[in-house]
C-alpha positions in Angstrom: 0.0 0.0 0.0 2.8 2.4 1.0 4.6 1.5 -2.3 1.5 2.5 -4.3 1.2 5.8 -2.4 4.9 6.5 -3.1 4.4 5.7 -6.8 1.4 8.0 -7.0 3.3 10.8 -5.4 5.9 10.6 -8.1 3.3 11.1 -10.9 3.7 14.7 -12.1 0.6 16.9 -11.8 -1.4 17.5 -14.9 -0.8 21.0 -16.1 -3.8 23.3 -16.3 -5.5 23.6 -19.7 -4.3 26.5 -21.8 -6.7 29.5 -21.3 -7.9 29.5 -24.9 -9.7 26.4 -26.3 -11.4 25.6 -29.5 -13.4 22.5 -30.4 -15.6 22.0 -33.5 -18.2 19.2 -33.5 -17.4 16.6 -36.1 -20.3 16.3 -38.6 -20.9 12.6 -38.3 -23.5 12.6 -41.0 -23.7 13.2 -44.8 -22.8 16.8 -45.6 -24.7 18.8 -48.1 -22.9 18.2 -51.5 -24.6 21.1 -53.3 -23.6 23.8 -50.8 -20.1 22.2 -50.6 -19.7 22.4 -54.3 -20.7 26.1 -54.4 -19.2 27.0 -51.0 -16.9 29.7 -52.5 -20.1 31.5 -53.6 -22.5 30.7 -50.7 -20.0 32.1 -48.2 -19.9 35.6 -49.9 -22.8 37.2 -48.0 -21.6 36.3 -44.5 -18.0 37.0 -45.6 -19.0 40.6 -46.6 -20.6 41.1 -43.2 -17.4 39.8 -41.5 -15.3 42.2 -43.5 -17.6 45.1 -42.7 -17.5 44.3 -39.0 -13.7 44.2 -39.1 -12.9 47.1 -41.4 -16.1 48.6 -42.7 -16.7 52.4 -42.6 -19.4 54.6 -44.1 -19.3 58.4 -44.4 -22.4 60.5 -45.0 -22.2 64.2 -45.9 -25.3 66.2 -45.2 -26.6 69.1 -47.2 -25.2 71.5 -44.7 -21.7 70.2 -45.3 -21.4 68.4 -42.0 -20.1 64.8 -42.3 -20.7 61.8 -40.1 -18.6 58.7 -40.3 -19.6 55.3 -39.0 -17.1 52.5 -38.7 -16.1 49.2 -37.1 -12.5 48.6 -36.2 -12.2 44.8 -35.8 -10.2 43.3 -33.0 -9.2 45.9 -30.4 -5.4 45.5 -29.8 -3.6 48.8 -29.1 -6.2 50.2 -26.7 -6.2 47.1 -24.4 -2.4 47.1 -24.6 -2.2 50.6 -23.3 -4.8 50.0 -20.6 -2.9 46.9 -19.4 0.4 48.8 -19.5 -0.7 52.0 -17.7 -3.8 51.0 -15.7 -3.5 47.2 -15.3 -7.0 46.9 -16.6 -8.8 45.2 -19.5 -12.3 46.8 -19.9 -14.8 44.0 -19.9 -16.8 45.3 -22.9 -13.6 45.5 -24.9 -12.9 41.9 -24.0 -16.5 40.8 -24.8 -16.2 42.5 -28.2 -12.9 40.8 -29.1 -14.2 37.4 -28.0 -17.5 37.8 -29.9 -15.7 38.8 -33.1 -13.2 36.0 -32.7 -16.0 33.5 -32.4 -17.9 34.9 -35.4 -14.7 34.8 -37.4 -14.1 31.2 -36.4 -17.7 30.2 -37.5 -17.1 31.7 -40.9 -13.7 30.1 -41.1 -15.2 26.7 -40.2 -17.8 27.1 -43.0 -15.2 28.1 -45.5 -13.1 25.2 -44.5 -16.0 22.8 -45.0 -15.9 21.8 -41.4 -19.7 22.4 -41.3 -22.5 22.9 -43.8 -24.6 25.0 -41.4 -24.5 28.6 -42.5 -22.6 30.8 -40.0 -24.6 32.7 -37.4 -23.6 36.2 -36.3 -24.3 35.4 -32.7 -25.1 31.7 -32.0 -22.4 29.3 -31.0 -23.5 26.5 -33.4 -20.8 23.7 -33.8 -17.8 26.0 -33.0 -17.0 26.2 -29.4 -14.4 28.7 -28.1 -13.6 29.4 -24.5 -11.3 32.2 -23.4 -11.6 33.3 -19.8 -11.7 36.9 -18.8 -8.3 37.7 -17.2 -7.7 39.2 -13.8 -5.2 41.7 -15.1 -3.2 42.5 -11.9 -3.0 38.8 -11.0 -2.7 37.1 -14.4 -1.0 39.6 -16.7 2.4 41.2 -16.7 1.8 44.9 -17.6 5.1 45.0 -19.7 4.8 41.7 -21.6 2.2 43.0 -24.2 5.0 45.2 -25.6 7.0 42.1 -26.8 4.4 39.4 -27.2 4.2 40.0 -31.0 8.0 39.4 -31.2 8.0 36.4 -28.9 5.3 34.7 -31.0 7.4 34.9 -34.2 8.3 31.2 -34.1 4.6 30.4 -34.1 3.9 32.6 -37.1 6.5 30.7 -39.1 5.2 27.3 -38.1 1.6 28.3 -38.7 2.4 29.7 -42.2 3.4 26.2 -43.2 0.6 24.5 -41.3 -1.9 26.9 -43.0 -0.7 25.8 -46.4 -1.0 22.1 -45.4 -4.5 22.8 -44.0 -5.5 24.4 -47.4 -4.5 21.3 -49.2 -6.5 19.2 -46.7 -9.6 21.4 -47.4 -9.2 20.8 -51.1 -8.9 17.1 -50.6 -11.9 17.1 -48.2 -13.9 19.1 -50.9 -13.6 16.2 -53.3 -14.2 13.6 -50.6 -17.5 15.3 -49.5 -18.6 15.5 -53.2 -18.1 11.8 -53.7 -18.8 10.3 -50.3 -20.7 13.1 -48.4 -18.2 12.8 -45.5 -15.3 14.9 -44.3 -12.4 12.4 -43.6 -11.9 12.4 -39.9 -8.1 12.7 -40.0 -8.2 15.7 -42.3 -10.9 17.3 -40.1 -8.9 16.9 -36.9 -5.8 18.3 -38.6 -7.6 21.4 -39.9 -9.3 22.0 -36.5 -5.9 21.5 -34.8 -4.3 24.2 -36.9 -7.2 26.5 -36.1 -6.8 25.7 -32.4 -3.1 26.5 -32.5 -3.8 29.8 -34.2 -6.4 30.7 -31.6 -3.8 30.1 -28.8 -1.4 32.4 -30.6 -4.1 35.0 -31.1 -5.1 34.9 -27.4 -1.4 35.4 -26.4 -0.2 38.0 -28.9 -3.3 39.8 -30.2 -6.2 39.4 -27.8 -3.7 39.8 -24.8 -5.9 37.6 -22.6 -3.1 35.4 -21.2 0.7 35.5 -20.6 1.1 31.7 -20.9 3.2 31.0 -24.0 1.3 29.1 -26.6 1.8 25.4 -27.0 3.5 24.0 -30.1 0.7 21.5 -30.5 -2.4 20.7 -32.7 -4.2 19.2 -29.7 
């Protein structure tokens, strides 16, 4: 008994999960061949909305000469960086905006990548599940680290550029597989989701600034 207790005490503790997770439900059913074939066209409306939310702006000039400009700026990066640096604070509504836009982008990306044939929603979770906890800035974040995170993440950018090319080839192969069999090969599905998961961790670290834990070099 004592020997078992001693062996158990030698087992290293399981490290906590990385504070940015992504899972996408595998479509264990025949996918829609028609929308798969025309995916490059069916995605256009929601892709336009995503672009407008990220970078869209509209300026209206009234008869009096006054002008009003309406715009959406995409992911908030510089403003949270400055707030963390000088105030050790991450305004909750800024965080909520960034996470909501990240989830929306992931749903559109999953649809483009043929991981689902359900049209992306602007607000519902659907089959794409992302969890990024709200940080306790004074406790969880180093106020100076956001200044160099973009640089520290360079190795990930390099690896992800090659993984992204591989994922693109996987999507092309999956396109043919779905047209002929109605199924997304599970191995290809897991690889594409793994690349997206890796990219999310890097984004949470270097762009969303929600964690100081260095991203894992892993698809899982």
